[in-house]
C-alpha positions in Angstrom: -15.9 16.7 -11.8 -13.2 14.2 -12.6 -11.2 12.6 -9.8 -7.6 13.7 -9.4 -6.6 10.1 -9.1 -7.6 9.5 -12.7 -5.1 12.1 -13.9 -1.9 10.6 -12.3 0.3 7.9 -13.7 -0.2 4.7 -11.6 2.8 2.5 -10.9 2.7 -1.1 -11.9 4.1 -3.9 -9.7 4.9 -7.5 -10.5 3.1 -10.3 -8.8 4.4 -11.7 -5.6 6.6 -14.6 -6.5 6.1 -16.6 -3.3 5.5 -16.3 0.4 6.7 -13.4 2.5 6.8 -12.7 6.2 5.6 -9.4 7.4 4.3 -7.9 10.7 1.4 -6.1 9.0 -0.4 -6.5 5.7 -2.3 -3.5 4.5 -4.9 -4.3 1.8 -5.5 -1.2 -0.4 -3.8 2.1 -0.7 -6.8 4.4 0.0 -6.7 7.2 2.6 -6.9 4.7 5.6 -4.3 2.4 4.1 -1.8 5.2 3.5 -2.4 6.7 7.0 -1.9 3.3 8.6 1.3 2.7 6.7 2.6 6.1 7.6 2.0 5.6 11.3 3.4 2.0 11.2 6.5 3.3 9.4 7.1 5.8 12.2 6.9 2.8 14.6 9.4 1.0 12.4 7.1 -2.0 11.8 7.6 -4.3 8.9 4.7 -3.9 6.6 3.5 -4.9 3.1 0.8 -3.4 0.8 -1.6 -5.7 -1.1 -4.2 -4.4 -3.4 -5.5 -4.4 -6.9 
């Protein structure tokens, strides 16, 4: 069975051009990362995703 994630178009992002300030850094956008980001957004926290 092929993963559904292999069938979608993945966005591309440019490299970070310098330092940033954030309250929370989430590494990776898997299920846990997305759920954490969703909950943090509800709390109105500043956050940044990092992953590869």
